[in-house]
N, C-alpha and C positions, 0 to 999 in steps of 0.2 A: 589686482585684476579689476578691470572696469565692471561695474554692476550692470547686468543685462536685464532689460525689461522685455519679458515675453508677452505677447499679445493675449489679451483676455478672450475667452471664447474659442480659442483655437488650440488644438493639441500639437505642441511643437514636435516635429519629427527630426529635429536636428540636434547635434551635440557639439560641444566646444572642445577643440583639441589644441594642444600646445606642445611645441618641440623646438629646441634651440632658440628660445625666445620669441618664436613666431606663433601667433594664435590664429586659428582658422576654424571654420564650421564644416561639418560633414553630415552625411545621412547614413544612419545605421542600416537602412533598407538596401543600400548599395554595397555594404561591406560583406554581404553574403556571396558576392562575386569576386573571387580572388584576382581575376585578371583586369579589374576595373580600378582606376585611381581617380579620385575626385576631391574637390575642395571648393570652398567659398571663402575668400580672404576677408580679413577684418582690417581695422586701422592699426593694429598692434604688431610690432615686431620689425618695422622698417627703419630707414634712416632719413626719410624726407622730413622737412621742417615746415613750421608755420601752418598755413591752411592745408598743406599736403601731409601733415604729420599723421602716421609715420610710414605706413605701408601703402603709398600711392603707386598705382600701376598704370598711370597714364603718361604718355610722352607728349601729349598735346595740350595740357592745361597750364603750362608755364613752369613746371618743376624742372630741376636739373636732370639731364639725361643720365648722368653718372649715378645719381641717387635712385632713379627708377630701375636701372639695370641691377643695382645692388639689391633692391627690393625683390625683383624677380629671382635673383640668385638665392637669396635667403629663403623665400617661399618654396622654391623648387627643392632645395636641400631638405627643408623641414617636412614637406609633404611626401617627397620621394620620387621626383622625376627630374629630367634634365631640362634646363632652360632652353637649350638648343632645339628641343623637340616641340616647343610651343608653336601653334598656328593661331593667329588672332583674327577676329572679325573686323569689319569696317562698317560700323553701325550707323545707319542713317534712317532708322525707324521704318524700314521696309519689311516685307514678308519674303525676302529673297533668301534661299537656303542653298549653300554651296557644298558639293561633295568634295571633301578634302582627300588628297592622295599624297603619296610619298614626296612628290615634287614640291609640295607646299610646306614641308618641314622648315621651321624657322621663320616663316613669313610673319612680319610685323614685329619681330624681336631681333633676329640676326640679320635681316635684310628687309627692304621695303616690300609691302604687299603688292602683287601685280594685279589686284582686283579691287573693286570699289562696291559700295552698296550691298554689303553682305551682313545680314543680321542673324543668320543661322548657319550652322555647319554640321555635317555628318561625316563619319568615316568608319572604316573597318580595318584600318591600318594599325597594327601593333606598334607601340612606341610613340605615336603622335598624341599630343595633348592639346585639345581644343580650348580656346580661351575667349570669353566674352566679358563685357565690362558694364559696371553699374554704379548708380548713386541714387536710386529710387525705383528704376524700372525693374521688370520681373525677369529673373533668370529661369529658363526651362531646361531641365536635364532629361535625357532619354537614354535608357540602357536596354539593349536587346541581348539577353544572355544566350539566346538560341543561335542567332546568326553572328554573334560576336561583333556587334556594331553599336555605335553611339551617336547621339545628337545633342547639340547644345545651342540654344537660341535665346535671343534678346527680345523681350516683349514689353515695350512701352504701351501706352494706350493705343497708339496707331497700329502697332504690331498685333495687339490683342484684337482690335476690331478686324484686322485683316486675317486673323486666325493663324498666326505663324506656328502655333503649336500643332495644329492640324496639318499645315503645309510640311512641317518637319517630319511628322509621322508618315505622310504620304510619300515624301521623298525617300525615306528609309525603306518603305515597302517597295518602291520602284527599283531602287539600287541594290538592296540586300535581301529582299523577300521578307522583311519584317512584318509580323502580324501584331496589330494593336494589343490584342489580349495577352501577348507574351512580353510586352514592354513593361519596364519599371520606370517610373517617371518621378520628377520632383519639381516643385515650385520653390524658387529660391528667395532669400531675404530681399525685401522690397518694401515699398510704402504701403501701409495698411489703409483700410477704408476710413478710419477715424482721422487720418492725417491728409487724405487725398481729396482736397476740394477742387472741383472742376466747374466749368461754365456749361451752359445749356447746349452749346454747339457740340461739345464732346458727348454729352448724353444722347443727343439726336443720332450720333454715329452708332452708339451702342444700342439704341432702340431699333435701328435698322439692321444691325448685325445679329442681335439676339432675340429669340422668341419672347413674346410678352410675358409668358409664364415665369421667366427668369428675372424680370425687371425689379421686383421687390427685393430680391437677394443681391442685386448688383448695385443699386443706387437709391438714394432718397433725397428729396428736395428740402432745403432749409429756408428759414424765414428771409434770408438775404438774397434769395433767388438762385443761389449756387447749389451744387449737389456734392454729396460724398459718394465716391465711386470705389467699388471693391474689385481691384484687378486680380486678387488671389482667386476669388470665386469665379470670375469671368474665365480665367485660364483653366480652372478645374472643370468648368462646364465644357469648355472646348475639348479637353482631353477625354472626358466621359463620352461626349457625343462622337468622338473619333474612334471609340471602342476600347479605351483604356479601362481596366478594371479599377473600381474605386479603391480597393485595397492596395493597388499598385501606384497610388498617387501620394507622395509625401508632401506635406505642407510645411511652410517655413516656421510660422508661429513667432516670427521676429521681424519687426519693422525697422527699416533703415532710418526713418525720420524720428522714431521714438528713441533711437539709440545713437545720437550724433557723436558721442565720444568713442563708440565701439565700431560704428559703420559710417561710411561717407553717405551724406544725404544732400541732394541738390536743394531741396526745399528748406531743410533745417539750416543750411549754411548760406542760403540765398545765392547759390552758385559759386561760392568760394570754397572749393574742395578738390580732392583728388578722386580717383576711381578705385572701386573694388573690382575683383576679378572672380569669375566662375571658371573652374577648370575641370575637364573631364577627359580621360584618356584610357587607352587599352594598353596594358603592360606588355613589354616585349616578351616574346616567347623564349 
C-alpha cells in the first residue's frame, strides 16, 4: 500500500477503502445515508501504464481507450455501481451547472456527451452516477437527504472565483427545493496551499471575489513575488456563506500534489498524468 501523506493542520474527513484490488477514498459523513453512493478514485487498481498508471479515467490525455474502459469497469464493480449509469462532465473551468435527467444516462462513457462547458451537475434520478475529473482542482460534493438530490462540481481557481459551489447550491434549490442548512457537503482531494503557488493576477481575482476579512486565510505573498493560495478554505467560505452548516462540510486533508504516487497531480507530474474521478449517485429504489 502506498504511504499517504495527510496534510498538517487539517483534520481529514476521508477514509481509504479497497476492494477487488481497487483503492478509493470516501467520506464517513455520507455513509449515514444508505441511498447515496460515492467515491474518489486513486491511482491504484487499474490497468493503464506509464504516466497513466494505473487507474486513469481520462479518454482525452493519450491513454488507450480499452484501458480506460477497463478502469471504469473495475472501479464501478469495486464501489458498487454500473458503468453504464455514469454521466460525465465536460469541464472547461466554468461555473455552469447542468441538471441531469434519465436521458443523460451513459453520457461520456457509453456515448458522446451532447453538451459542452459543464463543470457541475445535479440530479434527483435514482441510479444515475455523476462523475467529474481531477488532477489538482477541487471536487465539491453535495448531498440533500431531505429531497433525495445530489450535486457534484469541479472547482479550479476560476470556478472558485466564480463561486460554482454557491451556484450548485442555488441550482439545487431551484430544481429540487434544497435548503442549504439541510445539505451535507464535502471538499475533495486537491492541491493544498503549501503546493499551490500562483501569480498576482490570480490573487487579484480572489481579492475581488472575497471580502478583505478572508484574505489572510486565503493567501500570502512570498519573497519571489508569488503567492500561496488556499483553495480548500476558499471553497469552505463559499459554502458557509451560502448557508451550509460548518458541521456539514467534510474537508479532504489530503493533497494531490503531496501524494503523486497515490493521486494524479498536474503540478507534480508537469502535466504528464491521467485523471482521477469523483463519483456521486443515488442508489436505485
